[in-house]
C-alpha positions, 0 to 999 in steps of 0.5 A: 721054755727058754724064749727065743725073744729078748728085751734088748733086742726090742730095745735096739729094734726102737733104735733101727726101725725107720722112725716113720712108724714110730711113737704112733698116736695113742689115747683114750676118746671119750665116746669108745669109751662109753659105747664100750662102757670101758676105759680103752687106750688105742693105739693108731698104727694105720698112719705111715706108708703100710696103713699097718705095725707090719712096717716095724717088724719087716724094718727090723728084720732086713736090716740085718739082711745083705744088701745091693745087686748080689745079695738073696731075693726076700722070698715070703708068702703074705695077705698083704700088709706082711708083703707091703712092708717087706717091699717097703725095707726092701727098696730101702736097702736095695734089697729085691723082694718076692711075695706070693700072696692068695689068688683071691688077695686084696686089690688094694694091698696087691696095687700098694706091694707093688708100688714098693717095688715087689714081684707079687704071685698070685696064686692058691685058695688061702694064705696056707697054698700061697706061704707053699707056693711061696717055698717051692720058688725059694727050692727051686732058686740058689739065690733065694730066701725065705723068710716067714713072718710067725717065725723070724723073732727079729720080726716079732722083736720089731712089733714089741716096740709097740710095747714099749710105747704101750706101756708110756700110758700108764698102768694098763689092766688088759692089753688085747692083740689081734692074732693072724701068725703071732709076731705082734702079740708075742712081742707087744706080751715080751715087752709088756710081761718083763716090765709090766707082769700083772699086765693080762695079755689077751687074743683075739682071733677069727672064729672062722681062723681059730687055729691060733686060738687051738693052740694055744688051749693045745699048747700045740700047733694045732693045722685046721682044713679050712678058713673062712673069715673076713679077717685076710690079716689074721686068717691061718689055719697052718700055725707056725710052731715057734710063735705058738710056743711063745703065745704059750707063754706069753699070753694068758688067753685067746678069744674068737670073734666073728666077722660081724661083730668085726664089721660092728667094730669097723662101724664103731670106730669111725663113729667115734674116732674117725678111723677106717680099719679092716677087720683084722685092725679092729678085732680087739675093738671086738673084742673088747666090745663082745667079750667081758675082759678083766680090769678097768683099763684096757688097751688095744692096737688098731693094726691096719686100714688096707680096706677092701673096697666090698667094705669100704662101700659098706662102711659110707653107707 
């Protein structure tokens, strides 16, 4: 296929994105390696104003949008982290942002989206229902534009700047990445497959939200009737066709992890790294822990730390 992502634009993104999101820590921790029985480089994407990697893609996308009072309102659906990212990038540029979220949205993420200036509406049982409401909002207005996280190439290319930084750690046999809408893994894989083609790219989906894994296996979008996982950041049941096409072209494998695996990986992160992760943020660690992944030197990205209050309480026990 003709890939709609570009390493040239990923390089441009690295020059465009707010530096607060760039050059995040990455290292191999001895305790974590001993616990996993593997040499694992972790990249920490939680020490920024959003507590997640999403600012990279949102920054690059919004840099090309019309700003000011006369520009259109940017509308999106989100389980929280992408909504935060658009709100942050929009506030920097004077762009209005509206976010539609599921009714059971993480209250921590809800509060943070609003703190960045977004107008947030909770509606529907899951991410697909929130997206439908967001599209209805845009259809009813002449001055709104809908932004879809997994569809926009600029979002994946912004996330692809993580790939630039990862390769500075030296040769990597396998890079393991959470898969929600697919922007992160597509952008990182675009860069790494260009400059280190022997490196394997492995995605991780929650067992209760496997549609991207099913789509990658079928080489076409496969929706599921429902999703059931604590990993709200990778909860997807209706895949984006453009994202599936990128994953088919760039990803070597996708594995599944259960909610219990995610909880144990969250605890492992606290005990070895001293880092709090939300369930989706720990998906890469969970996959390395429970799957026999290829390679002597692995890397994963710790993608977010906006925990639900109940998960934070569970880790504190």
